[in-house]
N, C-alpha and C positions, 0 to 999 in steps of 0.2 A: 761506771760511766757514768752513774746515774743521777740525779739533780739532788745532791744532798752536802753538807757541808766537809772540805776538803782544807788538808794543810798546804800550809807553803809549797813546804817537797813535793807534796802530791801533785799540784796544780802545774808547778814545772813537769814533771814528769809527763802528768795528762795533755799538757800542750806540746813537748816533746816526741809525743805517742802519735799524735796526731798530724804532725809536720810528716813525720817519717813515714807512715801509713797514708796520708793521702797527698802531699807532695812529693814525697819524693823520688817512689818508683815510676818509674818508667822516662822521668826528668832527659836523662844521659840519654835513651834509646829513640825518643822521640825527635823525627825531625823539625829543625825551627821552621814553622808554621809561614806558608808568605800569608798579607802580605809584608807586616810591620814587623815582626820578628829577624827577621835574616836585616831587615833595615838597619835596627838599631845594633846586631851583632856586627854586623861588617865597619858599621862606620866606627864602631870601640876599637875594631883589629884593623882600621884605616889608622887611627888617632895613636896606635900603641906603636904601629911602624911608623907612621911622622912624629914621634913624642910632642905633639899638640893637645894641649889639653883647653882650649878656647871652644876651637869650631872645628864641630863634627863635618865628617864629610861621608857620603856615600856613593858608591862607585866615581870616583874621584869629584865629586860636586859638593858642593855645602849642600849640607843638612838642617834644614830649621825648623824643623817638625816639632821637636820639643827643646826643651831647655838643656844643661850640661850634667844634671848628677846622676843620672840612670846611666850615661854613659863613664862619670869616674866609678861609681860603684862596681860597676861591669868590669870596670881595667884591672879590680883588685881578683874579681873572678876567674879572670884569664892569667893571672897571677897565679891562682892557687891552682887551679883544675886544668888549665892548658888553654887554647884557642878551641871551644868548642860548642855544646851544648848545654853541658854542664853549668861551665863559666860563663855563660851567658846570664841562665837565667837564675845564678847565684843572688841578683839585686832581688828576684820579687820572692826566692827562696827564705832571703832572712826579714825583708820585710812583714811577710805572712806571720814569719812566725814572731815578732818582733810585736806584731798586731793583736795576735793571740793572747799574749802576757798579756799586753796592756787592756785590752776587755777583760782579760780575768784577775788584773790585780788593780788596774785603775780606777773600774766601775765598785769595787765591794763597797767603799763608803756609802752608797745610797743605796745598791740591789740588795747586798747581804752577798756574803763568802759561795755561798750554795746558788745563787744564782746568777753573779759572777762568773763563777766556773762552765756551770752549763751552758753562758753566752759562749765561751768559747768554746764547745764542743758544737751547739749550733751552728758558731760562724764559722768555722773550719769544717765542716762537711756540709755547706751550703754550694752548688754545683759551682755556678760562677763565682765563688771563691776559689775552689778547688782549680780554675782552670786557668782564672789571671794572677793562682800564689806561684804557678810555676811557671808562666810564661815571660818570655827575654820582651820584656816592655816597663813604662814607665808609672801605669796604673796604681800598682800595686804599693807601690813609694809613697806615690801622691795617696792614695787611701789612708797611710797609717799615718804620713804628716796630716789630714784633716782629723783623724781621730785623737789623735795627739790633743792639736789645738782642741775641738769638743769637749775632748774631757777637763782641759783647762780650763777652757771657759767656764765649765760647771760649777768645779770646785770654787772660783773666783767668784760667779754671781749666784748661784744657788744654795751655798752656805753660810749661815748667818753671821758668824766670826771665822773664818779660813783660819787655822792655824797656820799654814804655809804658803802665802799669797804671792811670795817673791818665788819659790821654784815653782808655782802652777804660772807666774806671768812668764818666768823665761822660757817655760817650756810653750806656752802658747806663741810668740812671737817670733822664738825659732822657729816653734812647726811647722809658721805661716809663708818664714822665708823657705826654708827646705821645702816646702808642700809646694811653692814656687817654679825650685827650681828643680824639683821633679817634672810638671807635668802645665805651671802657666797661672793664669788667672782662676781658673775651677777651685784651685787649693785656696782663694781668699773668697772665691763665691759663696762657696760651701756656711761656714762659718758666717759670713754676714747675713745670707738671705736667713740661716737659723735663729740669728738673733732676733729679726726682723720676723721671723713667724713667733717667736716666741713670747718678745714682749707687748706682740697688737693680736696674736690669733690664739695660743694654745694655751698662753699662762697668764697673760694682760694686764699683769703688778709691772710698779715703777721694779725699776732694776740696780743694784748696784753699781751706774757705770765707772765710777771713780777710781773700782779698786782696778779697770784695765790700765790706766795710765796710758791711754793710747797716743801721747804724743812721741817718749821713749820706744815705749812700742812698735809704733811705727818704722821709727828711727835704727834701732833693733832691725826689724823683719826688711826694711829699703837696706842696712848695710849689707845682713848677709846676699840678697839678691844683687848687687851691687858689685857685692867683689867677684862675680864671673860677668855680670851684662854688662858693665862699663867694658871692659878688656874688649868680649864679644862685639858687643855697640860697634867700638873703632876699628877692629879689626874686617866685620865686612860692610862699613861706614855704613851701618842704619839698617842692614839688608835683615839682620837679624828680629827686628822690631816691625816691621814692614810686610817681612814674608811670614815670620810667625807668629804672628796676631795678626793679623790684618789677612793673608789669606786661607792661615791654619785654625785660624778662632773665630775672625769674624765673616767670611767668607763661608765656612762651613755651618755657619749659621744661619746665614739669610739663606743659599742654596745648597741641596744635597750633593754630597762626595761621590765619587762615581755614579752619578745618575742613580743613586738610592731612593726607592720611593718613601712620599713621608705619610707618616699615621698617626693624626693625637693619641692614639690607643696605642701605640707601639709598646711601650713599657710596661704597660696592664696586660699584652697579650705576651710579654715575656716575663713575665714574672713567675707563670707556674714553671716556668724551665727552669730560669736564675736560681729562684729561692726553693729548688727542688731539694731534699722533700718536706723544707720545713713548712712550706705554703699550707700545706695540710694545716696547720697551727693558725692559721689567719683569722678563725673567729675567737681563738684564744689570748689575742693582741688586743682583738675589739673591746672582749669583755672584761680584759684591764683596763685597759682607756677611759671608758665607760666608768669602772667600778672607783679605779686609784686616781684621783685626778691632781696629784701631787706637784711638785718642782720638778719634779727628777722623770717623770712621764712625761708631762710637758716638753719638756726639753728632748727627749728623743724621738718624740713626733716630728718635734721642727727639726731635728736633723737628717730625720727619715725621709722627710717630705721635703729637703732645700735641693736635692740635687734633680728628682722628679717633676720639680716646679720648674726649675733652668731648661733641664734637658726637653720637656715635654712639646717646647714651642720650636726648639733646635731642629733644625732642616737633616744635619746630619744625623741617623741616631744607629744608636749600637748599645746592644743588651749590657754592658758592662759600665757605661759612662756613669750608670746608677748606684754603682759598686760604694761610692762614700758614704750610703746609707744603711748600707747594709748592717754594720756593727751595732746600729741602731735599733734595726727590728730584731738582730739577735737576741740584745739585754730584752727587750720587749717580750719575746717570746720566752724567756729564763724566767722572767718576774712575774709575767703573767704564770707559768707552770708553777712555783715557787706559792705564788698566793692563794691561786683557783683549786688546784684538789690535794696539796700536801695536806699527810704523803701518800695518800693513792695517785697511783699514775694514770694518767688520761687514757683509758680503755681504747676508748673510739679513736682518738688519732691514730691509737698503736695498729688495731683489727685494720684502717684503712689501708697505714703504711705495709704490714704484713701482706694484707691482700695483694697490694699492688706489687711487694715485691715476687710474692710467687708469678704473678700474672706474667711480669718479666721478664721471671727464669725460664717461664716455659717460653717464651719469646728467643732468650737466650736460645735454648735446646733447638728451635724451631731453623732461626737463622744459622745456626750450627751444620745442620744436615743439609744446608740448600747446595744443590751442585754449581760449582760456579761456573761461569760461561768458558767454554771451549778458548774464543778466542785470544781470552787473556792469559792465557800459556801457564806457568807455573805462579804468575801475581795472580791469577783467582782466588788461588788456599789464602796468600796475605789478605786479601780483600775481605773474605770469608771471617776469616780470624779474626781482623777488623771492626768488623759490622757486629760480629757478635763479643768484643770486648766494649764497643760502648755501647752496646746495649746492657752488659754487665754490671757495668759502672752505677747504672741508672739502681738496675734492681741489688745490688747489695751498698749503694746507698739507700737507699727506701728499707733494707733490711735493717740495719746496722740503727739507723732513726728510730725504728720501731724495737728492736731490743732495748735500745737506752730510754725509751720511754716506757717501756714496761721495767725497768730497772734490774734487766739481766744482763749483769756486765761480763759472765762470758762469750755468753752470743753477739754483744754489741760488739767484744774485741774478735771475734771472730768475723764476725761482719766484714769487719774494717781491713781484715787481716786479707780477706776476701778482693775486697776494694782495691787493695793497692796490686793483688795481683792483676785484675783489669786493667788497668795502668798501666803495669809493667806491659803486657799482652799488648795492650793497645798504640803502648808506645814504636814496641818491636815489630809489630806488625805492617804499620805504616812504613819505618824504616824500610822494612824487606822489597816493598811496589812501590817507592817513592818514584814519581819520574824524575825531579830535579835530579836526584842523588844517582840515578842509570845514566844522567847526561854526563854529570861533572865524572864519574868512573872511564864514561871514554872521552873524554877532557884530560886525561891523565899526564899523559906525555907531553901537554902544549902549554909551555916554559909561563910562571907566573908575572901577572899583569899584562900579558897578551891582549890582544884586539880583539873580542870575542861579537860577532853578527850574528843576530839573533831572527829570526822571521815566526811574528804570529807566536814566541814563544819567550815572558819578559820576566820569568820570576824574579823577585830579586833573592832569590834563597840559592839561584843558579852564584851570580857573584857571589856568595858566602862561600858555598863550596868549589868553584871551579877556582876560586884566587884569580879568575880572569876578568878584563875590563869589557860589562856588558855593551853592546852599543844594538838595542833594538829599533828596530828597522817597520815601518809602517804601509802602506799600500806603496805609495809612493816611491817607498827605497825598493821594493820588491817589483815594483815597471823597470827603475833602473836597474837591478840587480838580475831581469830577462832579457832584458834588452840592448846593454852592453855586449858587445865580443868578447868583454875581459871582466871577470864580474871581481878582480881583483881591483880594476883601478877604480869601480863603482862603490867599492865599499871602504878603497885608501890600505888592499894590502892585508887583509885581519887572516890572523894563525887559524881560527875556523870559523865556520860555520851551523848554526842550528836551526832545522825549519821545522814545524808540526808539518807532518805529513797527515793523520786525520785525528779523531778524538770521538767520543761515545759517552753518553750519560750511562751510569750501569745502575742502577738503582732499580729499575725495573728488572731488568734482566736477573738483578740476586732474589726478588721479587716472585719471583718467576711466570713475569706477564709478558718475556718474549725472547728473542736473539737483540745482540747490539745497534742500536741506530747512528752506524759513523756518519760522521760531517768533514768533508772533506776542504779544507781553504783553499777559495779561489786561486785560482792560478799558479796550484801550487806542482801537478807534473811540469807544465811549461818550465818554472824554474829549478824544479831536477833533473829536466833534459837538461837545460842548457849548462848548470854546473857540471855534468857528467861530463859533457864532449868539452869543457874547460879544462878538465885536467882535475879535477877530484873525486875523491872517495869517500863514501857515505856507509856509514853504519848503524842499524836502525835500531832504539832501542825503546823501552813501552814503561809507562808506568801508573801510576794514581797519580793526581794534580790535585792535592787538596783544596787551595786559594781558587779552583775552576771546579769542583768537585769532578773531574769528567775524567775518564783513560783516555790517556795521551801515547801516539808513537809517534817519536819524533828521530827522525834522520842528523845527525852529527857526521859534520862535513871535516876532510883534510884534502891537504893537497898530499895528490901523488907523486 
């Protein structure tokens, strides 16, 4: 797995090994993570059940958050693997594999065969890529489309006499169209800003714009978008544009979503973890950019900077928003390694990563030996195993990178196998103690599609796993339930109720800093007494809620 020249067949096998080891393990065991994964997965299931192809719905209501592409591809996952975690995550898995192959083969004309293959290794083992390469979200589809467009732009603009302009032109404008169908305007904004940066900041030379053939290109992109966009706008009377772009793009940019705090340094602070373990090679990238100021490095720098410039002032901030720039930084890392130290490995970076891997392994052992809080019952052991597996992910990732940089293929492969085991362990540990799955098991006898009212618990994953119509209530709804003599009249006759009894943060207890501190929602005792007197029976379940990072105890109420 070292940075050396590889045959085409060896590169394909390398990419398949990366996908199988870094992305597949644990994908079917890991429960859908709130809050977006179950929304995409449930919307696709509802479209499949209703034979709908244009307007996705979640919990029976139109879902305007994202365009249609991810739902279409997810349907194929359900067709192949059934309605479940693996089927829902198939779009991201396929897109991640395609992206690695694209980097390994599409960039070799400019960076060379060895560095292109090395870039696939770097990208395929970067933490943020490993996370979003397996999640049931639209991001990886969009990132793959953006990468295709960026490589096509390089082929059209940076080669003196490109031999295959027709193919590159078709890839460019098709990728822009499908990228928009994956996640909206960002798929157009990143290539556009990259071109501006290339022309006026990083390269600053005239470019052969005529090769882009922009008018027919925009027509092709527009046709791809319109094939779904026009029917969607007609079916929703324009709401897909007003809500999908107005609320979920513009408003999120002007005001933080879910009251998240804003920091202009957010993406800089997130980089050490998002780009882990390859962040240690940042000096290699800097030296490469200073030493070799050719058109390809200028383009990679523009490509990497574009999403950071777009999202730094954006008020809603999430670490994966800048993922479209990660293929560029992976290529810069690989190119810098090939030029700077070949054939000697970068020993200092390998030593740093090796030392970090050893320290993290010690932390894994310490976490594994921690006693689980007795109040968590059998779920405490699963939490301990999950925490140890999460740290083991970082340890094995660092070990794999250190071995690869040292050109020790057997050790790198072994670390990758351990990484796969850690991801599988994390998925199974979370499944064993997941709060939503515990609630869904208690609701197994409630007919599919029945109404389920919840109080202080509104995780979208409950809609996916219970197959029920979820109706959360706020404090006003809680007051109505407690004030009315017959609780069925206040909620319109639900089939079941789910109420949060109490919850606690578990980080401190797991680290040995004391017992759990429980929080009981206001008014819950009165609600429970009222429901019991009105003829409902409760069963209590408990589990970990990853969406809130809380251990929760919940009561599932059914009519006696």
